[in-house]
N, C-alpha and C positions, 0 to 999 in steps of 0.2 A: 906798230906797236903804240898801245895806247900809254897815254901818260896825262897826268897832270901840269897844265900852263901856267904860267903866273899869278893867273887869276883864278886858281884852284880849279876851274873846270875842266872836266875831264876832254882829251882830245882823241877822235877816231882817226884811221887813215881814211884816204878818200874809199867810195867804194868803186868798185870794178863793172863797169857797166861795158856788155858786149852788144857791138854794132849788129841790129840784125841782117843777117845774109840772106840772100836769094839760092836756093839750090835747086837744079834742073835734075829729076830722077826720071829716066826710061823704064817703063814697066815690062819685065820680061813676061814671055806667054804664060809661064808656069804661076804668075803672080797676079794674072788677070782675072777678074771676076772676085777678089778678096777682098775684105770690107776694108776701106781707108784706113780707119782706125788700127786695127791688124798690122795692116803693111807700114804704118807710120811706127808701129811700135817695134817692128824689126828693124826698120831703117834709124830711128833715133834710141838707141839705147841707151838706158838709163835716165830717160825722159820720164817723169810720173804721167800715167794715162791722165789724171786731170788736166795736166799742161796740155796735151795732145787732145782733147776734146776741146779745149778751151781754144787753141788756135784754129782747130775745125769749125768751131761755133762763129768765130770772128771772123771767116772768111779768108783766113791766112794761106789756108790749100786751096791751089787752083788746079 
């Protein structure tokens, strides 16, 4: 909850940061040969395409 403190400045609650985690995924035979970005879109529902492309460019998917 945001509010003014005694000095008149607004305070906001601390931001929630997620700790990166490793997820190991086995590819099924029917998923083999599929483009990695399309596969990740099926696995990471709700994650914007731009973020998926960013993690691929940064080498975070191996």
